[in-house]
C-alpha positions in Angstrom: -8.8 17.2 -66.6 -6.3 15.8 -69.0 -5.1 17.9 -71.9 -5.3 16.5 -75.4 -1.8 15.1 -75.5 -2.0 13.5 -72.1 -5.4 12.0 -72.9 -4.1 10.4 -76.1 -1.0 9.1 -74.3 -3.1 7.6 -71.4 -5.6 5.9 -73.8 -2.7 4.5 -76.0 -1.1 3.1 -72.9 -4.2 1.4 -71.6 -5.2 0.0 -75.0 -1.7 -1.5 -75.4 -1.9 -2.9 -71.9 -5.3 -4.5 -72.6 -4.0 -6.0 -75.9 -1.0 -7.4 -74.0 -3.2 -8.9 -71.3 -5.6 -10.5 -73.9 -2.6 -11.9 -75.8 -1.5 -13.7 -72.5 -4.8 -15.5 -72.2 -5.1 -19.1 -73.3 -7.9 -18.2 -75.6 -8.2 -17.2 -79.2 -9.3 -13.5 -78.8 -8.8 -11.2 -81.8 -7.7 -7.7 -80.9 -8.0 -5.0 -83.6 -7.1 -1.4 -83.0 -8.0 1.2 -85.6 -9.1 4.8 -85.6 -9.2 5.1 -81.8 -11.3 1.9 -81.4 -10.1 -1.3 -79.9 -12.3 -4.3 -80.8 -11.9 -7.5 -78.9 -13.6 -10.5 -80.5 -14.0 -13.4 -78.1 -13.9 -17.1 -79.0 -17.7 -17.3 -78.7 -18.1 -14.5 -81.3 -19.2 -11.8 -78.9 -17.3 -8.5 -78.8 -16.0 -6.0 -76.4 -15.4 -2.6 -78.0 -13.4 0.2 -76.4 -13.5 3.6 -78.1 -11.6 6.8 -77.5 -14.1 9.7 -77.0 -11.9 12.8 -77.6 -14.4 15.5 -76.9 -15.4 14.1 -73.5 -11.9 12.8 -72.8 -13.5 9.4 -71.9 -13.2 5.8 -72.9 -16.4 4.1 -73.8 -16.9 0.4 -73.5 -19.6 -1.5 -75.3 -20.4 -5.1 -74.5 -23.2 -7.5 -74.4 -24.1 -6.4 -70.8 -24.3 -2.7 -71.7 -22.3 0.4 -72.3 -20.0 2.2 -69.9 -18.3 5.6 -69.9 -15.0 5.9 -68.1 -13.1 9.1 -67.0 -9.6 9.5 -65.8 -9.4 10.2 -62.1 -6.4 9.8 -59.7 -4.4 8.1 -62.4 -7.1 5.5 -63.1 -9.9 5.0 -65.6 -13.1 4.9 -63.6 -16.7 4.0 -64.8 -19.0 6.9 -63.9 -22.1 4.6 -63.5 -20.6 1.7 -61.5 -17.5 3.2 -59.9 -15.4 0.3 -61.2 -11.8 0.7 -62.4 -11.4 -0.3 -66.1 -9.5 -3.5 -65.2 -12.2 -4.7 -62.9 -14.9 -3.7 -65.4 -13.2 -5.6 -68.2 -12.7 -8.7 -66.0 -16.5 -8.7 -65.2 -17.4 -8.2 -68.8 -15.2 -11.0 -70.0 -16.5 -13.3 -67.2 -20.1 -12.5 -68.1 -19.3 -13.2 -71.8 -17.8 -16.6 -70.9 -14.1 -15.6 -71.4 -11.2 -15.6 -69.0 -10.7 -12.2 -67.3 -7.6 -10.5 -68.6 -6.6 -8.7 -65.4 -7.3 -11.4 -62.7 
């Protein structure tokens, strides 16, 4: 399990990577990061919200298709319910919300 410092570092790194990937898309997606929450507002007005859950050392993702809890295993963020890596999960969420997948 990650210690507090490592957890915050890993979350900061992945949130920045997600913001960079979203910025590279040919779509107008707003990314706002504040207080441990990264909110991505897609062109169609729907949102994808990623939040840092310090006590559980997880990233929670909320989207139109549902909520997901991800833990850090083997140097990857993995969804406990689906087994998907965070990048694959975000690609699926974006696709299902009619946006271009940021990691594909």
